[in-house]
C-alpha positions in Angstrom: 0.0 0.0 0.0 1.2 3.5 -0.7 0.4 6.6 1.4 0.8 10.3 0.6 1.4 12.6 3.5 1.2 16.3 3.2 2.8 18.9 5.7 3.5 22.6 5.8 0.1 24.2 5.8 -0.7 27.0 8.2 -1.8 30.6 8.7 0.1 33.3 7.0 -0.6 37.0 6.2 -1.2 38.2 2.6 2.1 38.6 0.8 3.8 35.9 2.9 5.1 32.5 1.9 4.5 28.8 2.8 6.2 25.6 1.5 4.1 22.4 1.3 5.6 19.0 1.2 4.1 15.7 0.1 6.0 12.4 0.9 5.1 9.1 -0.7 5.8 5.9 1.4 5.2 2.2 0.9 7.0 -0.6 -0.9 7.6 -1.4 -4.5 6.1 1.6 -6.3 7.2 4.2 -8.7 5.6 7.6 -9.5 4.5 9.0 -12.7 3.2 12.5 -12.3 2.5 14.3 -9.1 0.1 17.3 -8.5 -1.2 19.8 -6.1 -4.9 20.5 -5.9 -6.8 22.8 -3.7 -10.4 23.1 -2.6 -11.8 26.2 -1.0 -15.1 26.2 0.9 -18.1 26.1 -1.5 -15.8 25.5 -4.5 -14.8 22.5 -6.6 -11.4 21.0 -6.2 -9.0 22.5 -8.7 -5.5 21.6 -9.9 -2.9 24.1 -8.8 0.3 22.6 -10.3 1.6 19.4 -11.8 5.0 17.9 -12.4 6.0 14.8 -14.4 8.7 12.4 -13.5 10.9 14.2 -15.9 10.3 17.5 -14.2 7.9 19.1 -16.7 5.6 21.5 -14.9 2.4 23.3 -15.5 0.4 25.7 -13.4 -3.0 27.1 -13.0 -3.2 30.7 -14.3 -4.1 31.9 -10.9 -0.8 30.9 -9.4 1.7 31.3 -12.3 4.7 33.4 -11.2 3.9 32.9 -7.5 4.0 29.2 -6.9 6.8 26.7 -7.8 6.3 22.9 -7.8 9.3 20.6 -7.5 10.1 17.0 -6.6 12.9 15.0 -5.3 12.5 11.7 -7.1 15.0 9.8 -4.8 13.0 10.7 -1.8 9.6 10.3 -3.5 8.8 13.8 -2.3 7.1 16.8 -3.9 7.1 20.4 -2.8 5.0 23.5 -3.5 6.7 26.8 -2.8 3.9 29.4 -2.4 5.1 33.1 -2.4 3.1 36.4 -2.5 0.1 34.5 -1.1 -3.4 36.1 -1.3 -6.5 35.6 0.7 -8.1 33.9 -2.3 -5.4 31.1 -2.0 -7.1 30.0 1.2 -8.1 26.4 0.7 -7.3 22.8 1.8 -4.4 21.7 -0.4 -4.2 18.1 -1.5 -1.3 16.1 -2.9 -2.2 13.7 -5.7 0.0 11.2 -7.5 -0.2 8.6 -10.3 1.6 5.7 -8.8 2.6 2.4 -10.5 2.3 -0.4 -8.0 3.8 -2.9 -7.8 6.9 -1.2 -9.5 7.1 -2.3 -13.2 3.6 -3.9 -13.2 2.2 -1.3 -15.6 -0.8 -0.8 -13.3 -1.2 2.7 -12.1 -3.6 4.2 -9.6 -4.4 7.7 -8.4 -3.5 8.4 -4.8 -4.6 11.3 -2.6 -3.2 12.8 0.6 -5.3 13.8 3.5 -4.9 17.5 2.9 -3.4 20.4 4.6 -5.1 23.7 5.4 -3.7 27.0 4.1 -5.2 30.1 5.3 -4.1 33.6 4.1 -5.3 36.5 6.1 -5.8 40.0 4.7 
């Protein structure tokens, strides 16, 4: 079984920064893409940023130039550096990954973390 665990959320003032982490753990797996999603109260979950195993990235228009996604493949860990935060960035942030398990099997599944709250005060 594979688990994704996020950390790094919290309360920050507008204009501040936070760094989220997502660590994958388990046995005999490999990761294709990883992504961050967020869901604000009363809104649908939206993809914030995505990164492939090769390091290709894409971002939602609302966060371009402010957020940076990265990953450490050897540690099965992904990060989201969030700068110039705005109150509208307030949401629960979720880690998502497409994971091949067992490694080399060709079977891939979508996994989600439990979410971490980010609150930006004005």
